[in-house]
N, C-alpha and C positions, 0 to 999 in steps of 0.2 A: 504493500500500500504506500509506504514511504517513497519507494522507488518511482511509483506511478505519479505521485504528487511532485516529486523532483523533476521528472521528465516533462510533466505538464507545465510546470513553472518555466522550465528552460524553453519549451516551445512557445509559450506566451511571450517570453522575452524576445525570442527570435522573430515572432510576428511583429512585435512593436518596433524592433530594429529595422525590419524590412519595410514596414509602413512609414517609418521616419525617413528612410532612404528614398522612398517613392515621393514623400512630401517634398524633400529637397529637390528631386528631379522636377516635380510639378512647378516649383517656384521659377524654374527657368522658362517655363512655357506660359506663365501667367500674362495676360494681356496688359501691356503698358500703354497708357494714354499718350497721344501725341499732341493733343490740344485740350483746352479747358472743357469743351463740350463733351469729351469722352470720359471725364474724371468719374462721374457718378456710375456709369455703366461698368467702368473698369473696377471701381471699388466693389460694386455688387457682385461682379464675376469672381473677384478674388475672395470675397467674403464667403461665397458659396463653395468654390473649388477647394479652398484651404480650410474648410471646416473640420477636417480630420476624418475619422472613420477607419474601417478595417483595410481599405484599399485592396479589397479581395480580388477584383477583376484584373487590374494591372499586375498584381502579384501572381495570379494564375497564369497570365500571359507570359510573364518573365520566366517563371519556373518551367512552363511547358517548352518554351524556347530553349532554355538550358538543357532540359531533358533530352531533346533531340540534337544536341550538340551546337546550338547557336551561341555565338560569343561576341557579336558586334553590337555594342550598346547603341550606336548611332542608327541602327536599323530598327531595333525593337522599342527604344524609348519614345519616339514620336507616336507610335501606336498605343503604348501604355498610357501616355498623357491624353491622347484622343479618347481612349476608352473611358478614362475617369471623367473627362469633360462631358461625355455623353451620359454616363451614369448620373453625374451631378445635375445636369440639365433636367433629366427625368425626375429627380427628387424635387428640384425647385418647382417644377410644374405640378407634380403630385401634391405638393403641400398647399397649392393655391386654393382659395375659397371655393372655386368652381369644381375642384377635384376632391381632395380629402379634407381640406380646410384645417390643416394642422399649423399651430403657431410655434411648436418646438420640434427641433430635430438635433440629435447629438448634443443635447443639453443646453442649447441656446436658441434664440429666436430664429425662425425660418426667414428665408430671403424676403418673401412678400411682407412678412410682419415687420421687417425693418425698413424696407425701401418702398413698400406700397404694392398694390395689385399689379398695376401696369408695368412697373419696373421688374416685378417678379417674372412676368411673361417675357419681357425683353431680355432679361438676364438669361433665361433658359434658351431663348432663340440665339443669343450671342454665343453661348457656350457650345451649342450644337454646330454653328458655323465655324467657330474657332477649332473645334475638334477635327473637322475635315481639312481645314487649312494646315493644322499641325501635322496630321497624318500624311498629307500630300508632300510635305517637306522632305519626307524620306526619299522621294525620287531624286532629290539633289545629291544624295550621298550613295546611291547605288553604284557599285563599281563594275558590275557585269550585266549582261543582258538577262541572265537568269534571275539575278536579284531584282531587276526591274519588273520582270514577269511575276515574281513572287509578291512584290509590293503591290502590283496591280490586283492580284487575286485577293490579297489581304484587304485592300480597300473595298473590293466588291463584297466580301464577307461582312466588313464593318457596316457598310451602308444597308445591306440586305437585312441583317439581324437587328439593326436599330430602327427599321422602318415598319411598314404595315405588314410585312411578312414575319416580323419578329416582335420587338418590344412594344411598338405602337399598336400593333394588332392585338397583343395581349391586353394592353391597357383599355382599348376600346371594348373588348369582350368583357373585361372586368367591370367596366362601368355599366354595360348592358345587363350584366348579371345582378347588379344591385337593384334593378327594377323587377327582377324575377321573384315570384312568390313561391313557386314550387322548388324543391331541393335541386341543386345543381347536379348534373350527371357526372360520372367519372370522366367522360370525354370532354365535358366543358371545363372541369377543373384542370385536366391535363393540358388543354389548349391554353387556358389563361396562365397557368404557372409556367408551362413550357415556353411561352412567348414573353410574358411580362418580366419574368425573372430569369428563365433559363437561356433566353436568346443571347443576352450579353455575356453570360458565363461561357456559353458555347463559342461565341465569337472570340472571346479572349483566348481560350485554349487553342482553337483552330488557327487563329492568326499566329500565335506563337509557333505552332507546328509548321505552318506554311513558310514562315520566314526562316525557319531552321532547315527547310528542305525535306520535311516528312513526306512519306508516300501518301497516295490517295487512300489506301487501305488504313493506314495509321490515322489519317485525319477523320475517316469515318468512325473508327473506334473511339477517338476522342470526342466526337459529336455525341455518341451514345453515353459516354462517361459524363460529359458536361451536362447533358439533359438530366441525368440522374442526380447530379450535384445540385442543379437548379431547382428541381422538384423538392429535394431534401431540404435545401436552404429555405425555400418558401414555406414549407410545412412547419419547419422549426420556428419560423417567424410567427406563424399562426399560433403555435403552442406558447411562445413567449408573450404574445398579446393577451393570453389568458392567465398565465402563471408567472410571467416575468416581473421584474422590479423596475419601476420607471426610472429610478436613479441610475441603475446599471445600463438600461436601454437608451437613456438620454431623451426619451419621449414618453407621452402618456401610454399606459396600457389599458386594455379593455375597450379600445375604440371600436373594434370589429363588432363586438356584442352590442355596444351602445348604439351603433349605427345600423344594427340589424343586418350586418354584412355576413354573407355565407362564405365560410372558408372550409378547408379540409378538416380542420380541428373542430369547428362548430358543428359540422355534419357528422363526422365519424367519432368524435370524442378524443380525449387525450391519450388513452392507452393505445388505440389503433394508430393514431397519428405518430406517436413515438416509435411504434413498431415499423411503420412505413419509412420513417426517416432512417432507421437503422438498416432496413432492407435495401433501400436505394443507395445508401452510403457504402454498404458492403459490396453491392453490385458495381459501383463506380471504382472501388479499390481493386476488385477482381479484374476489371478491364485494364486499369493502370499496370497491374502486375504482368500483363501479357505484352506490354510495350517495352521497347529497349530504353536504355539510359537509366539514370538515377532518379527514381520517382519517390524516394523516401519522404521528402518534405511534402509532396502532394498528397501522399497517403495519410500522413499525420494531419494535414490540413483538413482533409475530408472527415477524418474521425473527430476532429475538433468541432466540426459543424454539428455533430450529433449532440454534444454536451454544452455548446456555447450558451451563455446567459445574456448575450447582448448582440 
């Protein structure tokens, strides 16, 4: 038991160090105003992007890139930054009064609560555009035709999974489900979770693999692995909304039940939800173990998702 606690503490410290390194990397990509008219939007973009968090998606991208032998930071870092910008913009818009109407995230006021409704919308828009401008910059550092092709494929994955075929599609289905009185079907939950949450996790891992030169078969295996991780991550979020601590989460708990929102946990209960998180996580680990390279950190990260409290 003591060994497990020691290992868990070491992993938590490792996560914090990796997140801090990603924060330092993001600082280099934060928008800098070039005139007075841009100062407010620049401040709001920085406030949103540098609010902290687990930095899970760029971390998954970086580690997958390394797992397949990738070593060029100038190729992977623009995509890591772009992914976190897209994830951040989605949170900024999610928090808006027209969406989830949340005033707190990560222990502080949400973007719209600080800068107003309109600026919240514009901040999300600006981060989305900045994400693709950032990712496209990788084309300037590609040294071979193959690297340029890989960057092009990675850009296509980023755009596809962030749009109506991915995250946006899942968010639309999620909003439609809030108006539904009968219980959500398994297919509906899988679509919502697989797109709203899973799509960016999938893109992160697949982009890392593409840029490192992984085969099509390996990319397909990672897609299955990432979808399992995305589903497990979202179901664990559902669980934490019921039993979590608001101080640890940095946002109010119980909002799903208060808003009458259907989730995997509210439909199936905590016991079945916990079992499904474990099943999906174990399945994801089994897929990782069939892939080449050092995937020890990724395996530990997936296991961490089962027991996380925030």
